[in-house]
Phi, psi and omega in degrees: 000140182292144178254127180262120177240137175290133183273135181292168185297324184230347187276271190290345176306325185276356180296330181233048188301317183298316179293320179299316180295323179295318179300312181295322181297318180292321178297320175296319181303323182263017170083028180252031179297331179294321179293320179298318180290323178297327181274356176059035179294338179298340177292335185258331186235040187308310184296323181289324185286334182297334187266000186269133175287121187272355183264114178293153179296153184298320181293329176290320182299333183282345180278157177289160181298316176300321178297319180294324178294317178300315181296322178296316179297319180296321180287332181285344171103193193307312185298317184285328175298313179294321178299316179298321179295322177291317180296334180293349176267351187259073181290348175282340188250329186247133178300153186305318183293330176287323179302316181299316181289317181296330178293342180274355183304130184247147176268021183281095184232163181300147178282162175256167192287158178294331177299321177293323178299312179300319181298317180295319178299317181294318179296323185271324186240345184082002181227160175275160179305320182296338178280338185259336184238150174294320175222145176213116185282117181298325180281123182291149175286326180200153179232136179233182186289327182270324181195189178222163188245132177241154175269138177223161176231127179285169181294340177269006177092359180287132177275133181228165170245141185237117177268128180239129183286147180296144176297140175061017185294326180296318180295317180299313182294320180299317179296312181297321180296322179295320179291317179299321178298321178294317179297321178297321178294326177292323177299318179294328183281319190253342181250093187300325183291345181259354185299321180295334181280347179051070179307326180297323178293323178296320179294320179297318178295320178297320179299319178295319181296312184287334175299319179288324187290330182270358176258103184295339176297325177293317179297323177299315179297321178299315181297317183292321177294317179300319180295319181296322184286346176244018181300129179087359179269112184287350183278351184225147176232130179248126182301146179281142176253139178258094185297325182291346178245021182229156177198200186296327183244005180224134179228120179248124181217164182301139176280130183255127177253094181215187181245134177298147183297340181273348183273079187298314182299317180292325177296318179296317178299324181288345181091017180286144173269106188300322180294319179294318179299314180299315182292318180296314180300318180294315180298323180294320177293318178299320179294319178301316185285306191270338181261310186264335182069018179222111192224155175290119188270357182220064184276053177282166187305328180291342180258008179234116177254142177254122180263170176306152183067024175061033177278135182265135178232116177272144177235164176062091183256027180289324181249106180238148178254153180227136176230131176289166179301320179296319178299317181296318180294318180294321180289321177299318176302316182301309183296318179296322178291325177296313181297325181270000175060044178260095187300316184297315180292325177298316179300314180298318180295318179301316182293331177289327187269355188239163171258133180249124181277341180209176181299131183266135174281093186299325181294315179294320179298315180297322180295316180293321177295324177298318177297322180295317181294326178299332180295331186248354192298326184260004179280139175293155184304326181299329184268355178282125178251118182300320181300317181291320178299314180296320179297315178299322180291320177298316179299319183292310183292327177297322178299328180268011177059040170234147191223137178295154177291150191311315185292340178291331177293320177296319180296317180295322177296318180298316180295314181297317181295313183291329176294319178297316179296317182297321182285338172292320180284321182218099183301341181267009181300132178244092186297318182296322178295320179289328182281335187303315179300324179293320180291323176294325178295319177299316180294319180292325180302326182295334186262003178296144181300316180299320180295316180297317179297319180299312182292323177297318179297317180296316180297316179299317180299319180294320179294319179297317179296320178297314180295325180291322183276342187301312180302318180294319179296318179296319178298319179297315180297315180295321178296318179294324177297316181297322183273358180070028183260001176287127182244141174245123183262137176245139178249122179271127179242154177090003180272346185296322180294320178296318179298317179297319180295319179295320176300317181295317180297314181297322178296317181291325177295315178299319178299317181293322179296316177299318180298313180296320178298321180295318179296314182295315180298317179296322179297316179297320179295318180296317182292329181280346177069033181290125177288166359287158184237159173225116186055044179064016177244127179304129183295322181298321178295319178298317179298320178298316178296321180297314178297319180296321179295317179296317180293320179295318178296319179299314179297319180296317179298318180298318180293316180294322182296328179271358178065035182232066177289000000 
């Protein structure tokens, strides 16, 4: 798993200076020089920024800012494409027009060579593809930011697809994550309106997500768990994984011949019942979320294939969401209270599902939630859109500086996405009506005698364990007090800006000393008349004066640009 470390003001920032400069150069290219200046990145990359052309091209200038951000992320490569896709789920953090654009981010990137594919196979398995498969197509079927897909045929004639990870992708992502973590820390320092959103926490969560996504062994486990939880259900088909031909950087699975959920004409030709497909797909997502707590976090049309007899087949299990039993129960309570327009219970449910950075004004929150419920109270169930309700709720809680726990954003994205796909297939789809039985089942499960007995037993066991450990813990604390080993830690905040300013001052002083030395040295050379000469003036001395003039002008421009004479 990737480790996120905050980069120091002058130290580790320079470990990947070339990549950092490329990122900044691309951001300038797409017209984000104002953001770079607001984050004071010039304090860390002064020399690199001086050389960047700050004027975006005219054709870029005509595009909207969200479009330019999407294009910049696509040009920046795999890490930023994945980051943009994750940010597209954070409607509490990203404005709506940016969400729409970031959701368009595509993994359509150039493929890598077959020689690299062979090298990865040899490193992982000790054999070439031709030794493991009856046939292996050197030309990839598709290429994405993390890897590419090849067609293969097993020795028994079974057709498979083989995902092969890009060379050096872990190293590339690790470097980018370190830089992104630094930029996130600058956002928290200089952009006061984003401090409550804790960008660094979002980056840490993203690092955990992408760590799992680039490890195909994790995806294999996801597929097998997903298959077990739907075993015996004829409405869904899960592709088979060939573990003996899979590992951390290679994934071999059954080839699926179906129709994408978005290909309406082909579905009709196949004889699919669109209403049945929409209802089945929605029910399957609801079951994943509310029954199993393990769900496909990216059910867009490209990841859902429809097989004959309206069987649903999900693909791409790299991004999966998880909800604990308590999380599922709390969220089911929230939705049921929203449908029943119980303001007090909605407020209580919201506070259970969120993290609060400061004291919440419960009265103001309850009042705003009441206004939100009034918006939907007289609408018939058919006109209620779960996606819109969730979006309004995200906007509301964000206004009160409270934030849902990370996996709830994935769940909300899954619900919103499947509702959109379902309504394309069946405009009369009522997602809330389909979800209600699952939420009632979650609520009823809580009242089962076996469940109550289980929880009572666990609680009793925990209290007994606490009472048993308490004397020993008290003895340890008293012993540390006697020995003077109890420590109280203080955290100093607000010193980072002072440290950055001191770094800048020391750099400029060193620059000025070098400049003065160059002027004095050049003067001595001119006075000594050391050849070669030009018009009786030593050329070396002239070059020294010229360099000193350029450096002095550069220093003056830098000081004036920052408004710190």
